[in-house]
C-alpha positions in Angstrom: -17.3 31.4 21.8 -17.3 28.1 20.9 -14.6 28.2 18.9 -12.8 30.0 21.6 -13.0 27.2 23.5 -11.6 25.2 21.0 -8.4 26.7 20.6 -8.0 26.9 24.3 -8.5 23.2 24.6 -6.1 22.5 21.8 -3.1 25.1 23.4 -1.2 22.6 25.1 1.7 19.9 25.0 -1.5 17.0 24.8 -4.6 18.3 24.0 -8.4 17.2 24.3 -11.1 17.9 22.2 -15.0 16.7 22.5 -16.0 17.8 18.8 -14.3 19.6 16.2 -16.5 20.4 12.9 -15.0 21.9 9.0 -18.3 23.5 8.0 -19.0 22.5 4.0 -16.5 24.4 1.4 -14.4 25.7 4.1 -11.2 25.5 5.4 -9.9 25.4 9.3 -6.6 25.0 10.5 -5.7 23.5 14.1 -3.2 25.3 16.4 -0.1 23.8 16.2 0.8 24.5 19.6 0.1 20.7 20.7 2.3 18.2 19.4 -0.4 15.4 20.0 -4.2 15.8 19.6 -7.0 13.4 20.8 -10.5 14.4 19.5 -13.6 12.5 20.9 -15.4 13.2 17.3 -14.4 15.0 13.6 -16.3 15.8 11.1 -15.4 17.5 7.8 -18.2 18.5 5.5 -18.7 18.3 1.7 -15.5 19.8 0.0 -14.2 21.1 3.7 -11.1 21.0 4.5 -8.9 20.1 7.5 -5.4 21.7 7.9 -3.0 19.6 10.4 0.3 21.7 11.0 4.0 20.4 10.6 4.4 20.7 14.9 1.3 17.8 15.4 2.7 14.3 15.0 0.1 12.4 16.6 -4.0 12.7 16.0 -6.0 10.3 18.1 -9.7 10.1 17.0 -13.1 8.1 18.1 -15.1 8.9 15.3 -14.3 10.5 12.3 -16.5 11.2 9.4 -14.8 12.9 5.9 -18.1 14.2 3.7 -18.1 14.0 -0.3 -14.9 15.5 -1.3 -13.5 16.6 2.3 -9.8 16.4 2.9 -7.9 16.2 6.2 -4.5 17.9 4.7 -1.2 17.5 6.8 1.5 20.4 6.0 4.8 18.9 4.9 7.1 18.5 8.1 10.2 16.9 8.8 9.1 14.7 11.2 6.3 11.6 10.1 2.8 11.5 12.0 0.5 9.2 13.2 -3.0 9.0 12.6 -5.2 6.9 15.1 -8.9 6.1 14.2 -11.4 4.1 16.1 -14.2 4.2 13.7 -14.3 5.7 10.4 -17.0 6.8 7.7 -15.5 8.3 4.5 -17.9 9.7 1.7 -17.6 9.8 -2.1 -13.7 11.2 -3.3 -12.8 12.4 0.7 -8.9 12.1 0.6 -5.8 12.4 3.2 -3.4 14.5 1.8 0.2 14.5 2.6 1.4 15.5 -0.5 5.1 17.7 -0.7 5.3 21.4 -1.3 6.2 22.4 -5.2 9.2 24.1 -5.4 9.9 27.9 -6.2 12.9 29.9 -7.4 13.9 30.4 -3.8 13.2 27.2 -2.4 13.3 23.8 -3.4 10.5 21.0 -3.6 9.6 19.1 -0.4 9.2 15.9 0.7 5.6 14.0 1.3 4.9 13.8 4.7 5.7 10.1 6.3 2.5 8.7 7.6 1.0 6.1 9.7 -2.8 5.7 9.4 -4.5 2.7 11.9 -8.5 2.6 11.6 -9.9 0.1 13.4 -13.2 0.0 11.6 -13.6 1.8 8.0 -16.8 2.2 5.6 -15.8 3.9 2.7 -16.5 2.9 -0.7 -12.7 3.7 -1.6 -9.8 4.8 1.1 -7.6 7.6 -0.7 -4.5 8.9 0.4 -1.9 11.0 -1.5 1.7 11.2 -0.5 3.5 12.4 -3.6 6.2 14.3 -3.4 6.2 18.2 -4.4 7.3 19.2 -7.8 11.0 20.4 -8.8 11.3 24.4 -9.5 11.4 25.2 -13.1 14.4 26.5 -14.7 15.2 30.5 -15.0 14.6 31.9 -18.5 17.2 32.9 -20.0 17.7 36.5 -20.9 17.7 37.7 -24.6 20.4 39.3 -26.4 20.4 42.7 -27.2 19.7 44.2 -30.7 22.9 45.3 -32.5 23.6 49.5 -33.0 22.4 50.5 -36.1 25.0 52.6 -38.4 25.4 56.1 -38.8 25.1 57.6 -42.5 29.1 59.5 -42.2 31.1 56.4 -40.6 30.8 53.1 -38.7 28.7 49.9 -39.8 25.8 48.2 -38.2 26.2 46.4 -34.9 25.7 42.7 -35.0 23.1 41.2 -32.3 24.0 39.3 -29.2 23.3 35.7 -28.3 21.0 34.7 -26.5 21.6 33.1 -23.0 20.9 29.6 -21.7 17.7 28.6 -20.3 18.4 27.2 -16.8 17.7 23.8 -15.5 15.1 22.1 -13.6 14.5 21.6 -10.6 14.6 17.7 -8.8 11.0 16.9 -7.6 11.2 15.9 -3.8 10.6 12.5 -2.4 7.2 10.6 -1.8 6.3 9.6 1.9 6.8 6.2 3.8 3.1 5.2 4.7 1.9 2.5 6.9 -1.7 1.9 6.7 -3.7 -0.7 9.3 -7.2 -1.6 8.7 -9.8 -3.7 9.3 -9.2 -7.4 7.5 -12.5 -7.6 5.7 -11.9 -4.4 4.0 -11.4 -4.9 0.3 -7.5 -4.5 -0.8 -9.2 -3.5 -4.2 -10.4 0.2 -2.5 -7.5 1.1 -1.3 -5.4 3.7 -2.7 -1.9 5.1 -1.7 0.1 7.2 -3.9 3.7 7.6 -3.3 5.8 8.8 -6.3 7.9 11.2 -6.3 7.0 14.7 -7.4 8.2 15.7 -11.2 11.0 17.3 -12.2 10.7 21.3 -12.8 10.0 22.2 -16.7 13.0 23.4 -18.3 14.2 27.0 -18.5 13.1 28.9 -22.3 16.2 29.7 -24.1 17.1 33.6 -24.3 15.9 35.1 -28.1 18.7 36.3 -30.0 19.5 39.9 -30.5 18.2 41.5 -34.0 21.7 43.4 -36.1 22.0 46.4 -36.4 19.6 47.5 -39.5 21.1 48.5 -43.2 20.5 52.2 -43.6 20.8 54.0 -47.2 22.8 57.2 -46.9 23.0 59.8 -49.7 27.1 58.8 -50.0 26.6 55.0 -49.5 24.7 52.5 -47.6 25.5 50.1 -45.0 25.0 46.9 -44.4 22.9 45.5 -41.6 24.8 43.7 -38.9 24.2 40.4 -38.4 21.7 38.7 -35.4 22.9 36.7 -32.1 22.1 33.3 -31.5 19.2 32.2 -29.7 20.2 30.3 -26.4 19.8 26.4 -25.8 16.9 25.8 -23.3 17.7 24.1 -19.9 17.4 20.3 -19.8 14.1 19.2 -17.0 14.8 18.6 -13.5 14.8 14.6 -12.3 12.0 13.0 -11.1 11.7 12.8 -6.8 12.4 9.3 -5.5 9.3 7.2 -4.8 8.2 6.8 -1.1 7.0 3.3 0.1 3.6 1.7 1.4 2.9 -1.0 3.7 -0.5 -2.2 4.3 -1.2 -4.6 7.4 -4.0 -6.4 8.6 -6.2 -5.7 12.2 
């Protein structure tokens, strides 16, 4: 019943909720109906993950606690997102994740989501933000060459094997995000880690194997020679890395 009330409270263009809690070792996805969310308290327990959908563009949180290895994960999207936090407490290994999505054979890699974070009071052994671009899709593997036809005993010669096809090139990785972070003046700079690397290029496609020539054959009258094997294809080229993003850090 409590979950149903929470969903109802969040399903509006501007949604407000008192408390949102993610249990340990579990995943919760916020509804995507509201573009702006206001939470009085958000707690993500150890190894839990809160997923913020693409339709949300701003989240205001009065009190935030991320447990050990807990995550706030932002679904990749074209519009950026703002996170505004009053008081935050992060445990060891907790992270804000805005990474792009890796490419597939059907879809290219997606860029990391641009992010603006403002935290007015922060207690954390380290502030970790991962906003790297998605890895490029791998290249297609080349087709293997067909084997040559075997000869007969009364006619014909062994057929040559076909050449293997070349492997496809890997696709380019996606760009890292533009991240703006506003933090208290007394939070140590050496504890801030924001990664905005472009995604790695896709792996090259493997070369197609050469087709074997038709085998030699001994007959009563004569013997036929074997056919020549084909040539293997060439492996593709790795894809280019995506462009790196940009980090801006300001003090409150």
